[in-house]
C-alpha positions in Angstrom: -64.5 117.2 -138.1 -62.7 114.9 -135.6 -64.7 113.1 -132.9 -63.7 111.5 -129.7 -62.7 107.8 -129.9 -59.9 105.4 -130.6 -57.6 106.1 -133.5 -54.8 104.0 -135.1 -51.9 106.3 -135.8 -49.0 105.1 -138.1 -45.6 105.8 -136.5 -43.3 103.6 -138.6 -43.1 102.0 -142.0 -45.4 102.9 -144.9 -48.1 103.8 -142.4 -46.0 106.5 -140.8 -48.0 109.8 -140.5 -51.4 108.2 -141.3 -54.3 108.2 -138.9 -57.3 105.7 -139.0 -60.2 106.4 -136.6 -62.0 103.2 -135.5 -65.7 103.0 -135.8 -67.9 102.1 -132.8 -69.3 98.6 -133.0 -67.2 97.7 -136.1 -64.4 95.4 -136.9 -61.4 97.0 -138.8 -59.1 94.8 -140.9 -55.5 95.9 -141.3 -53.1 94.4 -143.9 -51.7 94.6 -147.4 -54.9 93.7 -149.2 -56.7 96.5 -151.0 -59.9 95.1 -149.4 -58.7 95.9 -145.9 -60.2 98.9 -144.1 -56.6 99.9 -143.4 -54.7 98.9 -146.5 -50.9 99.5 -146.7 -51.4 99.7 -150.5 -53.5 102.9 -150.0 -50.8 104.7 -148.0 -48.9 107.5 -149.8 -45.5 106.0 -148.9 -46.5 102.7 -150.6 -47.8 104.5 -153.7 -44.7 106.7 -153.8 -42.4 103.6 -153.7 -44.3 102.0 -156.5 -44.1 105.1 -158.6 -40.3 105.3 -158.0 -39.9 101.7 -159.2 -39.2 100.3 -155.8 -40.5 96.8 -155.3 -43.4 97.8 -153.1 -44.1 94.2 -152.2 -40.8 94.0 -150.4 -41.5 97.2 -148.4 -43.9 95.4 -146.0 -43.4 91.8 -147.0 -43.8 90.5 -143.5 -47.3 92.0 -143.3 -50.0 89.6 -144.3 -52.8 90.5 -146.8 -55.2 90.3 -143.8 -53.0 90.7 -140.8 -55.0 92.1 -137.9 -58.6 92.5 -136.9 -59.5 95.3 -134.5 -63.0 95.3 -133.0 -64.1 98.5 -131.2 -66.8 97.0 -128.9 -67.1 100.0 -126.6 -64.8 102.6 -125.0 -63.6 100.1 -122.4 -63.2 97.1 -124.8 -61.1 97.0 -128.0 -60.3 93.5 -129.2 -57.2 92.8 -131.3 -56.9 89.5 -133.2 -53.8 88.4 -135.1 -54.7 86.8 -138.4 -51.1 86.4 -139.7 -48.3 83.9 -139.5 -45.6 86.7 -139.1 -47.0 88.0 -135.8 -48.7 91.0 -134.3 -47.0 92.6 -131.3 -48.7 94.8 -128.7 -46.4 96.7 -126.4 -43.5 94.3 -127.3 -45.4 91.1 -126.7 -46.7 88.8 -129.4 -50.4 88.2 -129.3 -53.0 85.9 -130.7 -56.0 87.7 -129.3 -56.1 90.5 -126.7 -58.8 92.7 -125.3 -57.6 96.2 -124.3 -59.6 97.9 -121.6 -57.5 101.0 -120.9 -57.1 102.7 -124.3 -58.7 105.9 -123.0 -55.9 106.3 -120.5 -52.9 104.5 -122.1 -51.8 104.4 -125.7 -50.5 101.0 -127.0 -47.8 100.3 -129.6 -48.8 97.7 -132.3 -46.2 96.2 -134.6 -47.2 94.2 -137.7 -44.5 91.9 -139.1 -41.0 93.5 -138.9 -41.6 97.2 -139.5 -45.1 98.5 -139.7 -45.8 100.4 -136.4 -49.0 101.9 -135.1 -50.0 103.6 -131.9 -53.6 102.9 -130.7 -54.7 105.9 -128.7 -57.8 107.8 -127.6 -58.6 111.0 -129.5 -60.3 113.5 -127.3 -61.1 116.2 -129.9 
């Protein structure tokens, strides 16, 4: 069952094709660490690369273990905080901290490091 709310959709890199709903009132950590709520290491593409002998650490080497914190305060306030040294980009601009107030109307592209891409959008189902 899908509910209405913000969702982080993978659109490039090892997260491509994955969807991660954000929980109201919670902070979500995104990164390579297995302890992150959205861990690249749990994505099927990462696991497949490891099984094929590809050096999975090089796949997303510019993504920090704990790269981004997303806090879903309410439908009109979603905060993004960069925790990395390699950068987080929202709609093509590097951010340190950003509060989005229009996710219900406008999806936003989030890029971690060099290649991991997400779209933050509002799910209406």
